[in-house]
Residue frames as a rotation matrix with the C-alpha (Angstrom) as fourth column:
UNK 1
0.679 0.708 0.193 -33.21
-0.117 -0.156 0.981 -0.28
0.725 -0.689 -0.023 -30.77
UNK 2
-0.361 -0.822 0.441 -31.19
-0.575 -0.176 -0.799 0.40
0.734 -0.542 -0.409 -27.59
UNK 3
0.309 0.353 -0.883 -31.19
0.546 0.694 0.468 -1.88
0.779 -0.627 0.022 -24.60
UNK 4
0.985 0.157 0.077 -30.88
0.026 -0.568 0.823 -0.52
0.173 -0.808 -0.563 -21.07
UNK 5
0.464 -0.871 -0.164 -27.20
0.599 0.172 0.782 -1.49
-0.652 -0.461 0.602 -20.59
UNK 6
-0.179 -0.518 0.837 -26.30
0.960 -0.277 0.034 0.28
0.214 0.809 0.547 -23.86
UNK 7
0.524 0.450 0.723 -28.16
0.296 -0.892 0.341 3.42
0.798 0.035 -0.601 -22.83
UNK 8
0.960 -0.182 -0.215 -26.51
0.183 -0.180 0.967 3.35
-0.215 -0.967 -0.140 -19.41
UNK 9
0.112 -0.983 0.143 -23.02
0.834 0.171 0.524 2.95
-0.540 0.060 0.840 -20.88
UNK 10
-0.156 -0.124 0.980 -23.61
0.820 -0.569 0.059 5.63
0.550 0.813 0.190 -23.50
UNK 11
0.772 0.531 0.350 -24.99
0.233 -0.748 0.622 7.93
0.592 -0.398 -0.701 -20.82
UNK 12
0.796 -0.520 -0.310 -21.79
0.341 -0.039 0.939 7.58
-0.501 -0.853 0.146 -18.77
UNK 13
0.268 -0.755 0.599 -19.37
0.955 0.126 -0.268 8.26
0.127 0.644 0.754 -21.62
UNK 14
0.456 -0.131 0.880 -19.44
0.173 -0.957 -0.232 12.09
0.873 0.259 -0.414 -21.24
UNK 15
0.912 -0.042 0.409 -18.41
-0.396 -0.354 0.847 11.78
0.109 -0.934 -0.339 -17.58
UNK 16
0.779 -0.625 -0.039 -15.35
0.623 0.768 0.148 9.57
-0.063 -0.140 0.988 -18.11
UNK 17
0.072 -0.811 0.581 -12.97
0.555 -0.452 -0.699 12.37
0.829 0.373 0.417 -19.20
UNK 18
0.426 0.138 0.894 -13.96
-0.510 -0.780 0.363 14.40
0.748 -0.610 -0.262 -16.12
UNK 19
0.992 -0.071 0.106 -13.03
-0.047 0.573 0.818 11.53
-0.119 -0.816 0.565 -13.82
UNK 20
0.422 -0.891 0.164 -9.63
0.880 0.359 -0.311 11.28
0.219 0.276 0.936 -15.52
UNK 21
0.057 -0.374 0.926 -9.12
0.129 -0.916 -0.379 15.04
0.990 0.141 -0.004 -15.18
UNK 22
0.777 0.261 0.573 -10.03
-0.507 -0.279 0.815 14.92
0.372 -0.924 -0.085 -11.48
UNK 23
0.860 -0.507 -0.058 -7.45
0.475 0.754 0.454 12.15
-0.187 -0.418 0.889 -10.98
UNK 24
0.114 -0.858 0.501 -4.78
0.802 -0.218 -0.556 14.21
0.586 0.465 0.663 -12.79
UNK 25
0.395 0.081 0.915 -5.60
-0.247 -0.950 0.191 17.28
0.885 -0.301 -0.355 -10.70
UNK 26
0.905 -0.015 0.425 -4.83
-0.416 0.167 0.894 15.28
-0.084 -0.986 0.145 -7.59
UNK 27
-0.045 -0.988 -0.148 -1.62
-0.999 0.045 0.003 13.92
0.003 0.148 -0.989 -9.14
UNK 28
-0.405 -0.010 0.914 -3.04
-0.298 0.947 -0.122 10.42
-0.864 -0.322 -0.387 -9.35
UNK 29
-0.214 0.296 -0.931 -3.36
-0.975 -0.002 0.223 9.37
0.064 0.955 0.289 -12.97
UNK 30
0.721 0.533 0.444 -5.07
-0.528 0.837 -0.147 6.07
-0.450 -0.128 0.884 -13.68
UNK 31
-0.228 -0.783 -0.580 -2.57
-0.937 0.338 -0.088 3.30
0.265 0.523 -0.810 -14.33
UNK 32
0.614 0.396 -0.683 -2.51
-0.292 0.918 0.269 -0.46
0.733 0.035 0.679 -14.25
UNK 33
0.966 -0.257 -0.035 -0.72
0.152 0.450 0.880 -2.71
-0.210 -0.855 0.473 -11.82
UNK 34
0.473 -0.879 -0.059 2.97
-0.867 -0.453 -0.207 -2.03
0.155 0.149 -0.977 -11.25
UNK 35
0.846 -0.298 -0.442 5.52
0.236 0.953 -0.191 -4.80
0.478 0.057 0.877 -11.66
UNK 36
0.645 -0.711 -0.281 8.72
0.375 -0.026 0.927 -5.22
-0.666 -0.703 0.250 -9.68
UNK 37
-0.374 -0.873 0.314 11.38
0.816 -0.149 0.558 -2.94
-0.440 0.465 0.768 -11.16
UNK 38
-0.122 0.412 0.903 8.88
0.713 -0.596 0.368 -0.32
0.690 0.689 -0.221 -12.34
UNK 39
-0.954 -0.146 0.263 8.35
-0.031 -0.822 -0.569 3.13
0.299 -0.551 0.779 -10.87
UNK 40
-0.391 0.837 -0.383 5.37
0.910 0.288 -0.299 3.32
-0.140 -0.466 -0.874 -8.55
UNK 41
-0.230 0.360 0.904 2.97
0.389 -0.818 0.425 6.10
0.892 0.449 0.048 -9.54
UNK 42
-0.955 -0.125 0.269 2.30
-0.157 -0.557 -0.816 8.69
0.251 -0.821 0.512 -6.86
UNK 43
-0.002 0.979 -0.202 -0.77
0.434 0.183 0.882 8.19
0.901 -0.085 -0.425 -4.70
UNK 44
-0.295 -0.012 0.955 -2.10
-0.592 -0.783 -0.193 9.96
0.750 -0.622 0.224 -1.67
UNK 45
-0.250 0.163 -0.954 -2.30
0.669 0.742 -0.049 8.55
0.700 -0.650 -0.294 1.85
UNK 46
0.208 0.377 0.902 -4.08
-0.449 -0.783 0.431 10.12
0.869 -0.495 0.007 4.81
UNK 47
-0.738 -0.552 -0.389 -2.69
0.095 0.485 -0.869 9.54
0.668 -0.678 -0.305 8.30
UNK 48
-0.254 0.650 -0.717 -4.62
0.918 0.395 0.033 9.15
0.304 -0.650 -0.697 11.56
UNK 49
-0.465 0.028 -0.885 -4.44
0.498 -0.818 -0.287 12.92
-0.732 -0.575 0.366 12.16
UNK 50
0.610 0.788 0.089 -6.10
0.465 -0.265 -0.844 13.64
-0.642 0.556 -0.528 8.81
UNK 51
0.128 -0.655 -0.745 -2.90
-0.575 -0.661 0.482 14.85
-0.808 0.367 -0.461 7.15
UNK 52
0.970 0.207 0.126 -2.54
0.000 0.518 -0.855 13.90
-0.242 0.830 0.503 3.48
UNK 53
-0.012 -0.999 -0.029 0.79
-0.440 -0.021 0.898 12.58
-0.898 0.024 -0.440 2.20
UNK 54
0.745 0.047 -0.665 1.80
-0.638 0.339 -0.691 11.67
0.193 0.940 0.283 -1.31
UNK 55
0.884 -0.466 0.041 4.02
0.447 0.868 0.216 8.64
-0.136 -0.172 0.976 -1.56
UNK 56
0.274 -0.812 0.515 6.72
0.573 -0.293 -0.766 10.87
0.773 0.505 0.385 -3.07
UNK 57
0.300 -0.102 0.949 6.49
-0.551 -0.830 0.085 13.24
0.779 -0.548 -0.305 -0.08
UNK 58
0.948 0.077 0.308 6.68
-0.299 0.544 0.784 10.35
-0.107 -0.836 0.539 2.37
UNK 59
0.670 -0.734 0.110 9.86
0.736 0.636 -0.233 9.11
0.101 0.237 0.966 0.71
UNK 60
0.039 -0.670 0.742 11.42
0.410 -0.666 -0.623 12.60
0.911 0.329 0.248 0.62
UNK 61
0.577 0.345 0.740 10.28
-0.341 -0.721 0.602 13.89
0.742 -0.601 -0.299 4.02
UNK 62
0.864 -0.237 0.444 12.24
-0.379 0.274 0.884 11.56
-0.331 -0.932 0.147 6.22
UNK 63
0.055 -0.939 -0.340 15.88
-0.994 -0.019 -0.107 10.52
0.094 0.344 -0.934 6.11
UNK 64
0.104 0.039 0.994 14.86
-0.577 0.816 0.028 6.95
-0.810 -0.577 0.107 6.77
UNK 65
-0.840 -0.535 -0.085 15.01
-0.371 0.454 0.810 5.77
-0.395 0.712 -0.580 3.19
UNK 66
-0.847 0.467 -0.254 12.63
-0.043 0.416 0.908 3.35
0.530 0.780 -0.332 1.48
UNK 67
-0.250 0.854 0.456 8.98
-0.968 -0.206 -0.143 2.72
-0.028 -0.477 0.878 2.24
UNK 68
-0.965 0.143 -0.221 7.45
0.136 0.990 0.043 -0.55
0.225 0.012 -0.974 3.35
UNK 69
-0.434 0.889 0.147 3.68
-0.895 -0.444 0.042 -0.65
0.103 -0.114 0.988 3.03
UNK 70
-0.937 0.296 0.185 1.39
0.233 0.925 -0.301 -3.33
-0.260 -0.239 -0.936 4.44
UNK 71
-0.460 0.888 0.006 -2.13
-0.535 -0.282 0.796 -3.65
0.709 0.363 0.605 3.10
UNK 72
-0.910 0.012 -0.416 -4.22
0.363 0.511 -0.779 -4.33
0.203 -0.859 -0.469 6.16
UNK 73
-0.238 0.814 0.529 -7.65
-0.463 -0.574 0.675 -3.96
0.854 -0.084 0.514 7.72
UNK 74
-0.706 -0.056 0.706 -9.12
-0.708 0.082 -0.701 -4.51
-0.019 -0.995 -0.097 11.15
UNK 75
0.273 0.906 0.323 -11.90
-0.812 0.397 -0.427 -6.81
-0.515 -0.145 0.845 9.89
UNK 76
0.411 -0.219 -0.885 -9.70
-0.731 0.501 -0.463 -9.24
0.545 0.837 0.046 7.92
UNK 77
0.983 0.019 0.182 -8.99
-0.125 0.798 0.589 -12.74
-0.134 -0.602 0.787 9.27
UNK 78
0.528 -0.846 0.070 -5.56
0.738 0.417 -0.530 -13.09
0.420 0.332 0.845 7.60
UNK 79
0.120 -0.461 0.879 -4.63
-0.178 -0.881 -0.438 -9.64
0.977 -0.104 -0.188 8.94
UNK 80
0.768 0.203 0.608 -5.35
-0.622 0.011 0.783 -10.83
0.152 -0.979 0.135 12.48
UNK 81
0.899 -0.435 0.043 -2.86
0.420 0.887 0.191 -13.66
-0.122 -0.153 0.981 11.90
UNK 82
0.214 -0.872 0.441 -0.13
0.816 -0.089 -0.571 -11.31
0.536 0.482 0.693 10.64
UNK 83
0.734 0.154 0.662 -0.56
-0.002 -0.974 0.229 -8.21
0.679 -0.169 -0.714 12.79
UNK 84
0.883 -0.470 0.004 1.85
0.021 0.047 0.999 -9.35
-0.470 -0.881 0.051 15.53
UNK 85
0.143 -0.848 0.511 4.54
0.896 0.330 0.298 -10.03
-0.421 0.415 0.807 12.91
UNK 86
0.353 0.054 0.934 3.76
0.637 -0.745 -0.198 -6.69
0.685 0.665 -0.298 11.26
UNK 87
0.966 0.039 0.254 4.27
-0.152 -0.713 0.684 -4.97
0.208 -0.700 -0.683 14.60
UNK 88
0.557 -0.825 0.095 7.61
0.387 0.359 0.849 -6.76
-0.735 -0.436 0.519 15.18
UNK 89
0.059 -0.502 0.863 8.70
0.995 -0.044 -0.094 -5.77
0.086 0.864 0.497 11.67
UNK 90
0.665 0.261 0.700 7.68
0.292 -0.953 0.079 -2.16
0.688 0.152 -0.710 12.30
UNK 91
0.958 -0.287 0.017 9.58
-0.117 -0.334 0.935 -1.96
-0.263 -0.898 -0.354 15.58
UNK 92
0.290 -0.897 0.333 12.72
0.581 0.442 0.683 -3.46
-0.760 -0.005 0.650 14.01
UNK 93
-0.204 -0.355 0.912 12.55
0.979 -0.072 0.191 -1.34
-0.002 0.932 0.362 10.83
UNK 94
0.728 0.686 -0.010 11.04
0.685 -0.727 -0.035 2.02
-0.032 0.019 -0.999 11.79
UNK 95
0.499 -0.609 -0.617 14.46
-0.055 -0.732 0.679 3.69
-0.865 -0.305 -0.399 12.10
UNK 96
-0.575 -0.757 0.311 15.55
0.205 0.234 0.950 2.42
-0.792 0.610 0.020 8.68
UNK 97
-0.853 0.361 0.376 12.43
0.415 0.034 0.909 2.85
0.316 0.932 -0.179 6.55
UNK 98
-0.607 0.781 0.144 9.07
-0.793 -0.584 -0.174 4.54
-0.052 -0.220 0.974 6.37
UNK 99
-0.929 0.306 -0.210 6.73
0.290 0.951 0.106 1.73
0.232 0.038 -0.972 7.46
UNK 100
-0.586 0.808 0.065 2.96
-0.776 -0.536 -0.332 2.15
-0.234 -0.245 0.941 7.22
UNK 101
-0.727 0.518 0.451 -0.10
0.511 0.847 -0.148 -0.06
-0.459 0.123 -0.880 7.15
UNK 102
-0.843 0.507 -0.179 -2.61
-0.504 -0.626 0.595 0.97
0.190 0.592 0.784 4.49
UNK 103
-0.581 0.711 0.396 -6.07
-0.014 0.477 -0.879 0.18
-0.814 -0.517 -0.267 5.80
UNK 104
-0.957 0.012 -0.290 -8.31
-0.291 -0.036 0.956 -1.12
0.001 0.999 0.038 3.13
UNK 105
-0.587 0.805 0.086 -11.75
0.795 0.594 -0.125 -2.23
-0.152 -0.006 -0.988 4.21
UNK 106
-0.232 0.575 0.785 -14.70
0.529 -0.602 0.598 -0.14
0.816 0.554 -0.164 3.07
UNK 107
0.641 0.600 0.479 -15.28
0.052 -0.656 0.753 2.84
0.766 -0.458 -0.452 5.25
UNK 108
0.666 -0.460 -0.588 -12.32
0.731 0.245 0.637 2.11
-0.149 -0.854 0.499 7.50
UNK 109
0.797 -0.385 0.466 -10.20
-0.168 -0.881 -0.442 5.15
0.580 0.274 -0.767 8.17
UNK 110
-0.126 -0.972 -0.201 -6.68
0.139 0.183 -0.973 5.47
0.982 -0.150 0.112 9.55
UNK 111
-0.434 -0.026 0.901 -7.86
-0.773 -0.503 -0.387 6.95
0.463 -0.864 0.198 12.88
UNK 112
0.612 0.733 0.298 -10.22
-0.789 0.538 0.298 4.02
0.058 -0.418 0.907 13.56
UNK 113
0.716 -0.418 -0.559 -7.56
0.147 0.873 -0.465 1.47
0.683 0.251 0.686 12.60
UNK 114
-0.360 -0.875 0.324 -4.99
-0.155 -0.286 -0.946 3.24
0.920 -0.391 -0.033 14.78
UNK 115
-0.089 0.423 0.902 -7.41
-0.981 -0.193 -0.006 3.18
0.172 -0.885 0.432 17.74
UNK 116
0.889 0.395 -0.233 -8.04
-0.386 0.919 0.086 -0.54
0.248 0.013 0.969 17.08
UNK 117
0.298 -0.872 -0.389 -4.28
0.226 0.460 -0.858 -1.18
0.928 0.167 0.334 17.06
UNK 118
-0.423 -0.449 0.787 -3.73
-0.592 -0.520 -0.615 0.78
0.686 -0.726 -0.046 20.27
UNK 119
0.446 0.675 0.588 -6.33
-0.895 0.312 0.320 -1.38
0.032 -0.669 0.743 22.06
UNK 120
0.971 -0.078 -0.224 -4.45
0.037 0.983 -0.180 -4.47
0.235 0.166 0.958 20.89
UNK 121
0.608 -0.789 -0.083 -1.05
-0.007 -0.110 0.994 -3.06
-0.794 -0.604 -0.072 21.88
UNK 122
0.279 -0.484 0.830 0.14
0.946 0.289 -0.150 -2.72
-0.167 0.826 0.538 18.27
UNK 123
0.102 -0.353 -0.930 2.32
0.328 -0.871 0.367 0.26
-0.939 -0.342 0.028 17.39
UNK 124
-0.688 -0.441 0.577 2.54
0.673 -0.088 0.735 0.37
-0.273 0.893 0.357 13.58
UNK 125
-0.548 0.460 -0.698 1.02
-0.268 -0.888 -0.374 3.52
-0.792 -0.018 0.610 12.08
UNK 126
-0.175 0.607 0.775 -1.97
0.822 0.524 -0.224 3.29
-0.542 0.598 -0.591 9.77
UNK 127
-0.763 0.046 -0.645 -2.80
-0.351 -0.867 0.353 5.40
-0.543 0.496 0.678 6.74
UNK 128
0.126 0.886 0.447 -5.83
0.366 0.377 -0.851 5.42
-0.922 0.271 -0.277 4.48
UNK 129
-0.931 -0.361 0.057 -5.95
0.162 -0.268 0.950 5.65
-0.327 0.893 0.308 0.69
UNK 130
-0.301 0.893 -0.335 -9.16
-0.314 -0.424 -0.850 7.54
-0.901 -0.151 0.408 -0.13
UNK 131
0.074 0.321 -0.944 -9.11
-0.967 -0.209 -0.147 6.84
-0.245 0.924 0.295 -3.86
UNK 132
0.759 0.157 0.631 -8.13
-0.132 0.987 -0.086 3.15
-0.637 -0.019 0.771 -3.74
UNK 133
0.735 -0.513 -0.444 -5.19
-0.604 -0.197 -0.773 3.96
0.309 0.836 -0.454 -6.03
UNK 134
-0.204 -0.877 0.435 -2.66
-0.971 0.239 0.027 2.24
-0.128 -0.417 -0.900 -3.76
UNK 135
-0.008 0.265 0.964 -4.53
-0.274 0.927 -0.257 -1.08
-0.962 -0.266 0.066 -3.73
UNK 136
0.913 0.390 0.118 -5.11
0.007 0.276 -0.961 -1.02
-0.407 0.879 0.249 -7.50
UNK 137
0.456 -0.829 -0.325 -1.45
-0.881 -0.370 -0.294 -0.13
0.123 0.420 -0.899 -8.12
UNK 138
-0.628 -0.747 0.218 -0.41
-0.777 0.618 -0.122 -3.42
-0.044 -0.246 -0.968 -6.52
UNK 139
-0.062 0.757 -0.651 -3.65
-0.470 0.553 0.688 -5.40
0.881 0.348 0.321 -7.08
UNK 140
-0.944 -0.271 0.186 -3.88
-0.266 0.296 -0.917 -5.87
0.194 -0.916 -0.351 -3.32
UNK 141
-0.053 0.954 -0.295 -6.83
-0.211 0.278 0.937 -8.02
0.976 0.112 0.186 -2.27
UNK 142
0.875 0.222 -0.429 -5.81
0.354 0.311 0.882 -9.21
0.330 -0.924 0.194 1.17
UNK 143
0.697 -0.678 -0.233 -2.65
-0.046 -0.366 0.929 -8.82
-0.715 -0.637 -0.287 3.20
UNK 144
0.680 -0.546 0.489 0.25
0.646 0.131 -0.752 -7.75
0.347 0.827 0.442 1.03
UNK 145
0.510 -0.611 -0.606 3.63
0.268 -0.557 0.786 -6.15
-0.818 -0.563 -0.120 1.68
UNK 146
0.765 -0.330 0.552 5.54
0.526 -0.173 -0.833 -3.95
0.371 0.928 0.041 -0.75
UNK 147
0.190 -0.784 -0.591 9.03
0.579 -0.397 0.712 -2.46
-0.793 -0.477 0.379 -0.51
UNK 148
0.827 0.116 0.550 9.57
0.514 -0.550 -0.658 0.72
0.226 0.827 -0.514 -2.51
UNK 149
-0.126 -0.960 -0.249 13.02
0.991 -0.135 0.021 2.28
-0.054 -0.244 0.968 -2.80
UNK 150
-0.148 0.022 -0.989 13.75
0.424 -0.902 -0.083 6.01
-0.893 -0.432 0.125 -2.48
UNK 151
-0.931 -0.146 -0.336 13.45
-0.237 -0.458 0.857 6.41
-0.279 0.877 0.391 -6.28
UNK 152
-0.068 0.996 0.061 9.86
-0.794 -0.017 -0.607 5.09
-0.604 -0.090 0.792 -6.00
UNK 153
-0.274 -0.080 -0.958 10.76
-0.760 0.629 0.165 1.82
0.590 0.773 -0.233 -7.71
UNK 154
0.723 0.577 0.381 8.93
-0.691 0.610 0.387 -1.31
-0.009 -0.543 0.840 -6.55
UNK 155
-0.305 -0.937 -0.171 11.58
-0.894 0.343 -0.289 -3.71
0.329 0.064 -0.942 -5.29
UNK 156
-0.995 0.033 -0.094 9.45
0.063 0.941 -0.333 -6.38
0.078 -0.337 -0.938 -3.55
UNK 157
-0.199 0.972 0.124 5.83
-0.945 -0.224 0.239 -7.53
0.260 -0.070 0.963 -3.52
UNK 158
-0.242 0.169 -0.955 4.42
0.011 0.985 0.171 -10.45
0.970 0.031 -0.240 -1.57
UNK 159
0.739 0.528 -0.419 3.77
0.378 0.191 0.906 -11.66
0.558 -0.828 -0.058 1.95
UNK 160
0.667 -0.493 0.559 5.55
-0.728 -0.589 0.350 -10.22
0.156 -0.640 -0.752 4.96
UNK 161
-0.547 -0.766 0.338 6.89
-0.798 0.600 0.067 -13.70
-0.254 -0.233 -0.939 5.70
UNK 162
0.619 0.733 -0.282 6.02
-0.782 0.610 -0.129 -17.21
0.078 0.300 0.951 4.64
UNK 163
0.863 -0.217 -0.456 7.21
0.138 0.970 -0.200 -20.74
0.485 0.109 0.868 5.37
UNK 164
0.672 -0.579 -0.462 9.66
0.626 0.110 0.772 -19.45
-0.396 -0.808 0.436 7.98
UNK 165
-0.362 -0.808 0.465 11.30
0.931 -0.335 0.144 -16.98
0.040 0.485 0.874 5.61
UNK 166
0.189 0.359 -0.914 11.14
0.508 -0.832 -0.222 -13.22
-0.841 -0.422 -0.339 6.29
UNK 167
0.064 -0.148 0.987 10.83
0.998 0.000 -0.065 -12.06
0.009 0.989 0.148 2.67
UNK 168
0.814 0.308 0.492 10.01
0.350 -0.937 0.007 -8.41
0.463 0.166 -0.871 3.38
UNK 169
0.798 -0.590 -0.127 12.87
-0.114 -0.354 0.928 -8.07
-0.592 -0.726 -0.350 5.89
UNK 170
0.022 -0.804 0.594 15.29
0.687 0.444 0.576 -9.63
-0.727 0.395 0.562 3.39
UNK 171
0.283 0.162 0.945 14.07
0.900 -0.385 -0.204 -7.27
0.331 0.909 -0.254 0.66
UNK 172
0.985 0.098 0.141 14.40
0.043 -0.936 0.350 -4.20
0.167 -0.339 -0.926 2.87
UNK 173
0.523 -0.853 -0.010 17.93
0.080 0.037 0.996 -5.19
-0.849 -0.521 0.087 3.95
UNK 174
-0.057 -0.525 0.849 18.96
0.930 0.282 0.236 -5.66
-0.363 0.803 0.472 0.31
UNK 175
0.581 0.342 0.739 17.52
0.632 -0.762 -0.144 -2.27
0.513 0.550 -0.659 -0.68
UNK 176
0.976 -0.209 -0.061 19.25
-0.103 -0.691 0.716 -0.55
-0.191 -0.692 -0.696 2.25
UNK 177
0.222 -0.945 0.239 22.56
0.209 0.285 0.935 -2.20
-0.952 -0.158 0.261 1.27
UNK 178
0.122 -0.131 -0.984 22.14
-0.822 -0.569 -0.026 -1.16
-0.556 0.812 -0.177 -2.37
UNK 179
-0.857 -0.426 0.289 21.92
-0.250 0.835 0.490 -4.80
-0.450 0.348 -0.822 -3.47
UNK 180
-0.535 0.661 -0.526 19.55
-0.543 0.208 0.814 -6.70
0.647 0.721 0.247 -5.69
UNK 181
-0.041 0.616 0.787 16.55
-0.924 0.277 -0.264 -8.22
-0.381 -0.738 0.557 -3.90
UNK 182
-0.905 -0.395 0.157 16.79
-0.330 0.886 0.325 -12.02
-0.267 0.243 -0.933 -4.13
UNK 183
-0.540 0.813 0.217 13.07
0.830 0.558 -0.024 -12.86
-0.140 0.167 -0.976 -3.95
UNK 184
-0.998 0.058 0.033 11.38
-0.047 -0.964 0.262 -9.95
0.047 0.260 0.965 -5.74
UNK 185
-0.212 0.975 -0.062 7.87
-0.915 -0.176 0.362 -11.32
0.342 0.134 0.930 -6.09
UNK 186
-0.994 -0.106 0.018 6.48
-0.103 0.891 -0.443 -14.02
0.031 -0.442 -0.896 -3.84
UNK 187
-0.253 0.951 -0.179 3.05
-0.265 0.110 0.958 -15.56
0.931 0.290 0.224 -4.26
UNK 188
-0.470 0.199 0.860 1.12
-0.882 -0.066 -0.467 -15.67
-0.036 -0.978 0.207 -1.00
UNK 189
-0.913 0.046 -0.405 0.32
-0.028 0.984 0.175 -19.32
0.406 0.171 -0.898 -0.32
UNK 190
-0.725 0.662 -0.190 -2.77
0.395 0.174 -0.902 -18.35
-0.564 -0.729 -0.388 1.73
UNK 191
-0.167 0.715 -0.679 -4.59
-0.509 -0.652 -0.562 -16.51
-0.844 0.252 0.473 -1.06
């Protein structure tokens, strides 16, 4: 005798391959979390103008080098505490790296987050990840910063800064200099 959860699960089985095929069509295969030193799978980001960018395209399109991504949303308390530092980082690094804030709250789009930032006098650009692939790639739950080199290898994951140390800035400088990142993975003390 079947129970309702069994019937529900069995009823969904035929649809699972289709979901995987749809992800492959978009160039976004399902994968688990990426560790420092591993290649970051491609995922798509949509900017405030509605233009879609793959991570690989973002890294290739500009001569600026690596990418620094902040996971951020306009409704998050910890984000409010870090947004001024994020903006300072963006202003100091925008000529050296592709710096973007990936907005992550449900239903929040890049255009709305960009408008929110403009009202607050913040200049960092926001992008949106429609599929959630970016957040799952790095298991991002709250604010998180990642530095990805031009070969799409994750070089740093952790907070922007913590305990007076600018971890993301240090990681970006090491990547730009072709050196090993000293603190590759830093646990956020606030989460």
